[in-house]
C-alpha atoms as a printed R data frame, in Angstrom:
    type eleno elety resid chain resno      x      y       z
1   ATOM     1    CA   MET     A     1  0.000  0.000   0.000
2   ATOM     2    CA   ALA     A     2  1.333  3.471  -0.889
3   ATOM     3    CA   ASP     A     3  2.242  5.926   1.839
4   ATOM     4    CA   ALA     A     4 -0.697  8.362   2.161
5   ATOM     5    CA   ARG     A     5  1.249 11.316   3.516
6   ATOM     6    CA   GLU     A     6  1.884 14.191   1.148
7   ATOM     7    CA   THR     A     7  5.290 15.543   2.156
8   ATOM     8    CA   PHE     A     8  8.520 13.611   2.343
9   ATOM     9    CA   TYR     A     9 11.744 15.063   3.701
10  ATOM    10    CA   PRO     A    10 15.324 14.386   2.707
11  ATOM    11    CA   VAL     A    11 17.586 12.762   5.254
12  ATOM    12    CA   GLU     A    12 20.680 13.038   3.058
13  ATOM    13    CA   ILE     A    13 21.594 15.160   0.032
14  ATOM    14    CA   GLN     A    14 24.757 14.728  -2.027
15  ATOM    15    CA   ARG     A    15 25.550 17.484  -4.504
16  ATOM    16    CA   ASP     A    16 27.803 15.334  -6.699
17  ATOM    17    CA   TYR     A    17 27.026 11.642  -6.783
18  ATOM    18    CA   GLN     A    18 28.227 10.073 -10.033
19  ATOM    19    CA   GLY     A    19 27.467 13.292 -11.910
20  ATOM    20    CA   LYS     A    20 23.992 13.693 -10.426
21  ATOM    21    CA   MET     A    21 22.430 15.082  -7.279
22  ATOM    22    CA   ARG     A    22 21.394 12.327  -4.872
23  ATOM    23    CA   ILE     A    23 18.606 12.621  -2.314
24  ATOM    24    CA   LEU     A    24 17.785  9.923   0.221
25  ATOM    25    CA   TRP     A    25 14.235 10.496   1.485
26  ATOM    26    CA   ASP     A    26 12.868  9.730   4.946
27  ATOM    27    CA   ASP     A    27 10.844  6.807   3.577
28  ATOM    28    CA   GLY     A    28 14.003  5.135   2.236
29  ATOM    29    CA   HIS     A    29 13.626  6.051  -1.454
30  ATOM    30    CA   GLU     A    30 16.823  7.164  -3.164
31  ATOM    31    CA   CYS     A    31 16.566  9.564  -6.105
32  ATOM    32    CA   LEU     A    32 19.290 10.556  -8.558
33  ATOM    33    CA   TYR     A    33 18.614 13.834 -10.376
34  ATOM    34    CA   PRO     A    34 20.489 14.767 -13.572
35  ATOM    35    CA   TYR     A    35 21.713 18.340 -13.138
36  ATOM    36    CA   SER     A    36 20.365 19.543 -16.482
37  ATOM    37    CA   ASP     A    37 16.878 18.207 -15.634
38  ATOM    38    CA   LEU     A    38 16.819 20.183 -12.368
39  ATOM    39    CA   ARG     A    39 18.150 23.340 -13.997
40  ATOM    40    CA   THR     A    40 15.597 23.059 -16.816
41  ATOM    41    CA   VAL     A    41 12.668 23.017 -14.379
42  ATOM    42    CA   CYS     A    42 13.967 25.800 -12.141
43  ATOM    43    CA   PRO     A    43 10.859 27.164 -10.385
44  ATOM    44    CA   CYS     A    44 12.009 30.786 -10.095
45  ATOM    45    CA   ALA     A    45  9.891 33.508 -11.719
46  ATOM    46    CA   THR     A    46 12.510 34.354 -14.356
47  ATOM    47    CA   CYS     A    47 12.870 30.771 -15.564
48  ATOM    48    CA   ARG     A    48  9.110 30.173 -15.532
49  ATOM    49    CA   GLU     A    49  8.640 33.307 -17.659
50  ATOM    50    CA   LEU     A    50 11.352 32.233 -20.125
51  ATOM    51    CA   ARG     A    51  9.790 28.790 -20.493
52  ATOM    52    CA   GLY     A    52  6.393 30.397 -21.068
53  ATOM    53    CA   GLN     A    53  7.783 32.709 -23.752
54  ATOM    54    CA   GLN     A    54  9.503 29.816 -25.514
55  ATOM    55    CA   GLN     A    55  6.231 27.841 -25.607
56  ATOM    56    CA   GLN     A    56  4.143 30.669 -27.090
57  ATOM    57    CA   THR     A    57  2.591 30.051 -30.495
58  ATOM    58    CA   PRO     A    58  3.020 31.506 -32.961
59  ATOM    59    CA   ALA     A    59  6.632 32.169 -32.089
60  ATOM    60    CA   ASN     A    60  7.981 35.693 -32.554
61  ATOM    61    CA   PRO     A    61 10.652 35.383 -35.299
62  ATOM    62    CA   PHE     A    62 12.474 38.433 -33.880
63  ATOM    63    CA   GLN     A    63 12.618 37.214 -30.281
64  ATOM    64    CA   VAL     A    64 16.054 36.365 -28.971
65  ATOM    65    CA   VAL     A    65 15.765 32.907 -27.465
66  ATOM    66    CA   THR     A    66 17.560 32.569 -24.164
67  ATOM    67    CA   THR     A    67 18.694 29.098 -23.270
68  ATOM    68    CA   VAL     A    68 17.644 28.180 -19.750
69  ATOM    69    CA   THR     A    69 20.162 25.384 -19.368
70  ATOM    70    CA   THR     A    70 23.120 23.573 -20.860
71  ATOM    71    CA   GLN     A    71 24.288 20.001 -20.455
72  ATOM    72    CA   ASP     A    72 27.407 21.232 -18.593
73  ATOM    73    CA   VAL     A    73 25.570 22.968 -15.758
74  ATOM    74    CA   HIS     A    74 26.074 21.688 -12.222
75  ATOM    75    CA   PRO     A    75 25.227 22.865  -8.703
76  ATOM    76    CA   VAL     A    76 28.020 24.730  -6.930
77  ATOM    77    CA   ARG     A    77 26.227 25.276  -3.620
78  ATOM    78    CA   LEU     A    78 23.181 23.795  -1.898
79  ATOM    79    CA   SER     A    79 21.409 25.217   1.138
80  ATOM    80    CA   ALA     A    80 18.185 24.413   2.951
81  ATOM    81    CA   VAL     A    81 15.384 26.977   2.914
82  ATOM    82    CA   GLY     A    82 13.579 26.533   6.201
83  ATOM    83    CA   ASN     A    83 12.170 23.034   6.386
84  ATOM    84    CA   TYR     A    84 10.412 23.143   3.015
85  ATOM    85    CA   ALA     A    85 12.905 23.552   0.164
86  ATOM    86    CA   LEU     A    86 16.405 23.435  -1.300
87  ATOM    87    CA   HIS     A    87 18.160 26.479  -2.749
88  ATOM    88    CA   ILE     A    88 20.635 25.709  -5.555
89  ATOM    89    CA   ASP     A    89 23.388 27.978  -6.880
90  ATOM    90    CA   TRP     A    90 24.239 26.836 -10.430
91  ATOM    91    CA   SER     A    91 27.535 26.934 -12.320
92  ATOM    92    CA   ASP     A    92 25.928 29.128 -15.011
93  ATOM    93    CA   GLY     A    93 25.552 31.922 -12.427
94  ATOM    94    CA   HIS     A    94 21.861 31.338 -11.764
95  ATOM    95    CA   HIS     A    95 21.055 31.522  -8.044
96  ATOM    96    CA   THR     A    96 17.359 32.254  -7.528
97  ATOM    97    CA   GLY     A    97 15.869 28.755  -7.794
98  ATOM    98    CA   ILE     A    98 14.199 27.395  -4.673
99  ATOM    99    CA   TYR     A    99 13.060 23.796  -5.115
100 ATOM   100    CA   PRO     A   100 10.361 22.711  -2.622
101 ATOM   101    CA   TRP     A   101 10.700 19.175  -1.250
102 ATOM   102    CA   ASP     A   102  7.393 18.105  -2.821
103 ATOM   103    CA   MET     A   103  8.575 19.308  -6.244
104 ATOM   104    CA   LEU     A   104 11.861 17.414  -5.927
105 ATOM   105    CA   ARG     A   105 10.014 14.313  -4.817
106 ATOM   106    CA   ALA     A   106  7.647 14.553  -7.813
107 ATOM   107    CA   LEU     A   107 10.642 14.937 -10.158
108 ATOM   108    CA   CYS     A   108 12.357 11.805  -8.825
109 ATOM   109    CA   PRO     A   109 13.235  9.724 -11.915
110 ATOM   110    CA   GLU     A   110 13.125  6.497  -9.908
111 ATOM   111    CA   LEU     A   111  9.530  7.126  -8.771
112 ATOM   112    CA   ARG     A   112  8.057  8.329 -12.085
113 ATOM   113    CA   PRO     A   113  6.539  6.096 -14.755
114 ATOM   114    CA   ALA     A   114  8.745  5.776 -17.847
115 ATOM   115    CA   ALA     A   115  6.267  7.743 -19.980
116 ATOM   116    CA   GLN     A   116  6.777 10.831 -17.761
117 ATOM   117    CA   GLN     A   117 10.580 10.832 -17.867
118 ATOM   118    CA   PRO     A   118 12.063 14.032 -19.378
119 ATOM   119    CA   SER     A   119 13.981 13.508 -22.590
120 ATOM   120    CA   SER     A   120 17.661 14.354 -22.305
């Protein structure tokens, strides 16, 4: 039977674990997050706006497209935000992303059906 609670908390976070970020959750699940996947879904207002602009149709042919991420990006610093989120400073200079625990848990590749996996 699935655990009915809504929020899980990390008990261990490793910034660099075989080229990915590793989170061990309080229910024993281990998740390995590719850096580029986390950077791509940065929840900050600037990144959300950029993603929204890039998805607009029809596209503006004169708009300069700003890339939100690269394959080479990696976290340079992690810090907890209260007891609800993780703040990540990225190697591309981006430092405003705050990733709530429930978002990170939902993004866990090991807990998502294959059809929902992001394409790399």
